[in-house]
C-alpha positions in Angstrom: 13.6 -1.0 -14.5 14.2 0.6 -11.1 17.9 0.5 -10.0 16.6 -0.9 -6.7 14.2 -3.6 -8.9 16.4 -6.9 -10.6 15.0 -7.7 -13.9 11.5 -9.5 -13.6 11.0 -8.9 -9.7 8.0 -6.9 -8.1 8.4 -4.3 -5.9 7.2 -5.0 -2.2 6.5 -1.4 -0.7 5.4 -0.5 2.9 4.2 3.3 3.4 4.7 5.1 6.6 4.1 8.5 7.4 5.9 10.8 10.8 5.4 14.1 12.2 8.6 16.8 12.7 8.5 20.3 13.8 9.2 23.2 11.8 9.8 26.4 13.6 9.0 29.0 11.3 9.0 33.0 10.9 5.9 34.5 11.7 5.2 32.0 14.6 6.4 34.1 17.7 3.3 34.8 19.7 2.5 37.1 22.2 0.4 35.8 25.5 0.0 36.9 28.2 2.3 35.8 30.4 5.2 36.2 27.7 7.0 34.9 24.5 5.9 31.1 23.3 7.0 28.8 20.2 4.2 27.7 18.4 4.6 24.7 16.7 4.1 24.0 13.1 4.6 20.4 12.0 5.1 19.3 8.9 4.4 15.1 8.0 7.3 13.0 6.0 5.8 10.0 4.2 7.8 7.0 2.3 7.5 4.0 1.0 10.1 1.4 1.9 11.3 -1.3 -0.4 10.4 -4.1 2.0 12.9 -6.8 1.3 15.4 -4.2 1.0 14.7 -1.7 3.7 15.7 1.4 1.2 12.9 4.3 0.8 11.7 4.6 -2.5 9.6 7.6 -2.5 9.6 10.0 -0.2 7.2 13.0 0.1 6.6 15.7 2.3 2.9 17.4 3.6 1.6 19.5 6.0 0.1 17.9 9.2 -3.2 18.2 7.5 -3.1 15.9 4.9 -3.7 12.7 5.5 -1.5 9.4 5.1 -4.1 7.3 2.4 -3.8 10.5 0.6 -0.1 10.6 0.6 0.3 7.4 -0.7 -1.5 8.2 -3.6 1.0 10.5 -4.3 3.9 8.3 -3.9 2.1 5.1 -6.1 1.7 7.3 -9.1 5.2 8.8 -8.7 6.3 5.0 -8.9 4.1 4.6 -12.1 5.6 1.6 -14.3 6.8 0.0 -11.7 5.9 -3.7 -11.0 4.0 -3.8 -7.6 4.1 -6.9 -5.2 2.4 -6.9 -1.5 1.6 -3.3 -0.8 2.0 -2.6 3.0 0.0 -0.1 5.6 -1.5 0.2 8.8 -4.8 0.8 9.1 -5.0 4.4 7.5 -4.6 3.4 3.9 -7.6 1.2 4.7 -9.5 3.1 2.4 -11.7 2.8 -1.2 -8.9 4.7 -2.6 -5.9 3.4 -2.0 -7.5 -0.1 -2.6 -8.2 0.7 -6.1 -4.7 2.5 -6.5 -3.1 -0.8 -5.5 -5.1 -2.4 -7.8 -5.1 0.0 -10.8 -1.1 -0.1 -10.3 -1.1 -4.5 -10.2 -0.7 -4.9 -6.6 -1.7 -6.3 -3.2 -3.3 -5.2 -0.6 -2.1 -6.2 2.8 -3.8 -3.4 5.2 -5.3 -4.5 8.4 -8.9 -4.0 7.9 -10.8 -1.9 10.7 -12.0 -4.0 13.4 -15.8 -4.9 13.1 -15.1 -4.6 9.9 -17.9 -6.0 7.7 -18.0 -7.3 4.5 -20.1 -6.2 1.3 -23.3 -6.8 0.8 -22.7 -6.2 -3.1 -19.2 -6.1 -4.4 -19.6 -2.9 -6.1 -16.4 -2.2 -6.3 -13.6 -5.2 -7.5 -10.9 -3.6 -5.1 -12.8 -3.7 -2.0 -13.0 -7.8 -2.5 -9.6 -8.4 -0.9 -10.8 -6.7 1.7 -13.7 -8.7 2.4 -11.3 -11.8 2.1 -9.3 -10.5 4.9 -12.5 -9.7 6.8 -13.7 -13.3 6.5 -10.1 -15.0 6.9 -9.8 -13.1 10.6 -13.5 -13.6 11.4 -12.1 -17.7 10.6 -9.5 -17.6 12.4 -11.8 -17.2 16.4 -10.3 -14.8 18.9 -7.2 -14.1 17.9 -7.6 -13.8 14.1 -6.8 -10.3 13.6 -3.2 -11.4 15.0 -2.9 -14.6 13.1 -3.9 -13.4 10.2 -1.2 -10.3 10.3 1.1 -13.5 10.7 0.2 -15.5 7.7 0.3 -12.1 5.5 3.6 -11.5 6.3 1.9 -8.0 7.9 5.8 -8.1 10.4 7.6 -6.4 7.7 6.1 -3.3 8.2 7.8 -2.9 11.3 10.9 -2.1 9.0 9.5 0.5 8.1 8.8 1.7 12.0 12.6 1.2 12.3 13.7 3.0 9.9 11.5 6.3 11.1 13.4 5.8 15.1 17.0 5.8 13.4 15.5 9.2 11.1 14.8 10.8 14.2 18.0 9.9 16.2 20.6 10.3 13.8 19.0 13.2 11.6 17.1 15.2 14.1 13.4 15.4 14.7 12.7 18.9 12.9 13.7 20.3 9.6 16.2 23.3 9.7 14.1 24.9 6.5 11.6 27.7 6.1 10.3 27.2 3.1 7.9 24.1 1.7 10.7 24.0 -1.4 14.1 23.4 0.3 11.9 21.3 3.2 10.9 18.6 0.1 15.1 18.6 -0.6 16.1 18.2 3.3 14.2 15.6 3.4 14.8 13.6 0.5 18.5 14.5 1.2 17.7 12.7 4.8 16.4 10.0 2.8 19.9 9.1 1.0 21.9 9.8 3.6 19.9 6.4 5.8 19.9 4.2 2.4 23.6 5.3 2.3 23.9 4.3 5.4 22.3 0.9 4.7 24.0 -0.3 1.9 27.7 0.4 3.4 25.9 -1.6 6.7 24.0 -3.8 5.6 24.8 -7.1 6.1 24.5 -10.3 3.5 21.4 -12.1 6.2 19.4 -8.8 5.6 17.4 -9.6 3.0 14.4 -11.6 3.8 13.3 -14.7 2.5 
């Protein structure tokens, strides 16, 4: 059992990503009017426990790796963990993500795209939860999307947005390491630092009911 889960508990997890800058060797470019830096970007992907606010899994990728691809890798890294709600924004509204959540025993709390329609045929059982969300949003009328988010507890996702703000405010918006292996180590250390800070400063009332 993972140390951040008590016996019998399920992990309610929130996925998100943010971009950070890297200035690597060989990325200086001479232009007509002198020298300029060409920014290289990396994406830090995290999976956060919705109850404790702790990051339980993280990854780093180039900027061309999509959020849903990174989520699949992080879900596999947590294989064997009992999942509950799995929250993410519209970037994770893919068949592959929903299949992975279902295969890991979790429940997707991911808003379907605006204008999404129900399947005509239920060929893929992993998409049934998406259809249920689409129907529920339609039932609620003009503010259906907003009301659906309230109903399913989507507001919990704001925790990961707050974490990303703390990450960049306290630890900077760039990676110092040049090589991917050391960038992974650097970003992981930053996750541990923020987790530790949260443990030391979190009041007893922090946990959501």
